[in-house]
C-alpha positions as CSV (number, residue, x, y, z in Angstrom):
1,M,-19.7,3.7,-35.2
2,R,-20.9,7.5,-33.2
3,I,-21.2,5.8,-30.2
4,I,-18.1,3.9,-30.4
5,N,-16.0,7.2,-31.4
6,A,-18.0,9.3,-27.9
7,I,-16.7,5.9,-26.4
8,A,-12.8,5.6,-27.2
9,L,-13.0,10.3,-27.0
10,A,-14.3,9.6,-23.8
11,S,-11.9,6.9,-22.0
12,A,-9.0,9.1,-24.0
13,L,-10.1,12.4,-22.0
14,S,-10.2,10.6,-19.0
15,I,-6.7,8.9,-18.8
16,A,-5.3,12.5,-20.2
17,S,-6.7,14.7,-17.1
18,G,-5.6,11.3,-14.7
19,H,-9.1,9.9,-13.7
20,V,-7.8,6.3,-14.3
21,H,-5.7,4.7,-12.3
22,A,-4.7,0.7,-11.8
23,A,-6.2,-0.8,-8.8
24,A,-4.4,-1.9,-5.5
25,P,-2.6,-5.5,-6.7
26,W,-3.1,-7.9,-4.9
27,L,-0.2,-9.2,-2.3
28,H,0.8,-12.6,-0.6
29,V,3.0,-13.2,2.2
30,T,3.9,-16.9,2.8
31,Q,6.3,-18.0,6.0
32,T,6.6,-21.7,6.4
33,V,9.0,-22.8,9.6
34,D,9.9,-26.6,10.8
35,I,9.5,-28.4,13.6
36,Q,11.0,-30.7,15.3
37,A,7.1,-31.9,16.7
38,P,4.9,-33.9,15.1
39,A,2.1,-32.8,13.2
40,G,-0.7,-33.5,15.6
41,K,1.4,-31.8,18.1
42,V,1.7,-28.7,16.2
43,W,-2.1,-29.3,15.2
44,D,-3.2,-28.4,19.1
45,T,-0.8,-25.7,19.6
46,V,-2.6,-23.7,16.7
47,K,-5.9,-25.2,16.0
48,N,-8.4,-23.4,18.2
49,F,-9.6,-20.0,16.4
50,D,-9.7,-18.4,20.5
51,Q,-6.0,-19.3,21.3
52,L,-4.0,-17.0,18.7
53,N,-2.6,-15.5,22.1
54,T,-0.7,-18.0,23.4
55,W,2.0,-18.0,20.4
56,L,1.6,-15.2,18.6
57,P,3.3,-12.3,20.5
58,P,1.7,-9.0,19.7
59,V,-1.7,-11.2,20.6
60,A,-3.1,-9.7,24.3
61,K,-6.1,-11.2,24.2
62,D,-8.1,-13.5,21.9
63,E,-11.7,-13.8,22.5
64,I,-14.7,-15.5,20.2
65,V,-17.8,-12.6,19.7
66,E,-20.2,-14.0,17.4
67,G,-20.7,-18.1,17.0
68,Q,-18.7,-20.9,18.5
69,N,-15.1,-21.5,18.5
70,N,-13.5,-23.5,15.6
71,T,-16.2,-23.3,13.8
72,V,-17.0,-21.6,10.2
73,G,-18.7,-18.3,10.6
74,A,-16.9,-17.4,14.3
75,V,-15.9,-14.2,15.0
76,R,-12.4,-13.5,17.1
77,L,-11.4,-10.2,18.9
78,L,-7.9,-9.5,18.4
79,T,-6.7,-7.3,21.3
80,L,-3.2,-6.7,21.0
81,K,-0.6,-5.5,23.1
82,D,-0.8,-2.0,22.2
83,G,-4.4,-1.7,22.2
84,G,-5.6,-2.3,19.0
85,T,-8.0,-4.5,17.4
86,V,-8.3,-6.7,15.0
87,K,-12.2,-8.9,14.1
88,E,-11.5,-11.8,11.8
89,K,-14.0,-14.1,10.9
90,L,-13.5,-17.6,10.6
91,L,-13.9,-19.2,6.7
92,A,-13.1,-23.1,6.9
93,Y,-11.6,-25.5,9.2
94,T,-10.9,-29.2,8.4
95,P,-9.3,-30.9,11.1
96,A,-8.6,-33.9,9.3
97,A,-6.0,-31.7,7.7
98,R,-4.9,-29.5,9.9
99,T,-5.9,-26.7,7.9
100,F,-7.9,-23.7,8.4
101,R,-8.3,-20.5,6.3
102,Y,-9.5,-16.8,7.9
103,E,-10.2,-13.4,6.9
104,I,-9.9,-9.5,8.2
105,V,-13.2,-8.4,9.0
106,E,-12.0,-5.2,10.7
107,S,-8.1,-4.0,11.1
108,V,-6.0,-1.6,12.2
109,L,-3.5,-2.9,10.0
110,P,-2.4,-1.7,7.0
111,V,-4.4,-4.4,4.7
112,S,-7.7,-4.6,3.3
113,H,-9.3,-8.0,1.6
114,Y,-6.9,-9.9,3.4
115,T,-8.1,-13.7,3.8
116,S,-5.2,-16.2,5.0
117,V,-4.9,-20.0,5.9
118,V,-2.4,-21.8,8.3
119,S,-2.1,-25.3,7.8
120,V,0.1,-28.1,9.5
121,K,2.0,-31.0,7.5
122,S,3.7,-34.2,8.8
123,A,7.6,-33.9,7.4
124,G,8.6,-36.9,8.9
125,K,8.7,-38.7,12.2
126,A,8.5,-36.4,15.0
127,K,8.4,-33.2,12.0
128,S,6.3,-30.8,10.7
129,T,5.8,-28.1,8.8
130,I,3.5,-25.0,9.6
131,T,2.8,-22.7,6.7
132,W,0.7,-19.3,7.3
133,S,0.2,-17.5,4.0
134,G,-1.9,-14.8,3.2
135,R,-3.3,-12.6,0.3
136,F,-4.2,-9.0,0.9
137,K,-4.6,-5.5,-0.1
138,R,-3.1,-2.1,0.9
139,K,-5.5,-0.3,3.3
140,N,-5.4,2.7,1.1
141,E,-6.1,1.3,-2.3
142,G,-5.8,5.2,-3.9
143,P,-3.0,6.1,-6.7
144,S,-0.4,7.6,-3.7
145,P,-0.4,5.8,-0.7
146,G,1.8,7.9,1.9
147,D,4.6,5.3,3.0
148,K,2.9,4.2,5.7
149,E,0.0,2.8,4.0
150,N,2.1,1.1,0.4
151,D,2.6,-2.1,-1.2
152,K,5.6,-2.2,1.0
153,A,3.8,-1.3,4.5
154,A,1.1,-3.5,3.8
155,T,3.6,-6.6,2.9
156,D,5.7,-5.9,5.9
157,T,3.4,-6.3,8.1
158,I,1.9,-9.1,7.4
159,T,5.5,-10.8,7.1
160,G,6.1,-8.8,10.6
161,V,3.2,-11.2,12.0
162,Y,4.0,-14.2,10.9
163,Q,8.0,-13.5,11.8
164,A,6.1,-13.0,15.3
165,G,4.8,-16.1,15.4
166,L,6.1,-19.0,13.8
167,P,9.4,-18.5,14.9
168,N,7.7,-18.4,18.1
169,L,5.3,-21.7,18.3
170,K,9.2,-23.3,16.5
171,K,10.7,-22.3,19.9
172,M,7.8,-23.5,22.4
173,L,7.2,-26.5,21.2
174,E,11.0,-27.7,20.9
175,G,11.6,-26.1,24.1
176,Q,14.3,-23.6,23.3
């Protein structure tokens, strides 16, 4: 009983002194776009792990720095047009299902624990839907992150990335 009382007292003191804080929550962003093009054509445009720069405007360069392209374990280094870099690792690659999953290993973006899935589905004759979704936490997981480090900043950043890429992909594939 003394041990239980001691644990309860220690917990109460910790809470009262502000040492306990909630962990940063998991955040999610999903963006989808319908494209007037067959799913195979859309997949051919997005499937190469080393060619994100061909359809995501903020990316200046995409190069495989470990492993082989489109092989689980491959690591790509993205160089952004502003000079920042993002290193990502391919976690799953399933061409038959037109999907792949990857994680950010190192990044200038205000996120941590980021994993993402890109998938292309047929939506009828010469139509497809591409979905890009991510799950992550803010990079600063402390109790009082600054304005550029909080949940909103992390979510806005990832939303901005997806909104830069998917409409551009649509424009490229529909020839507009």
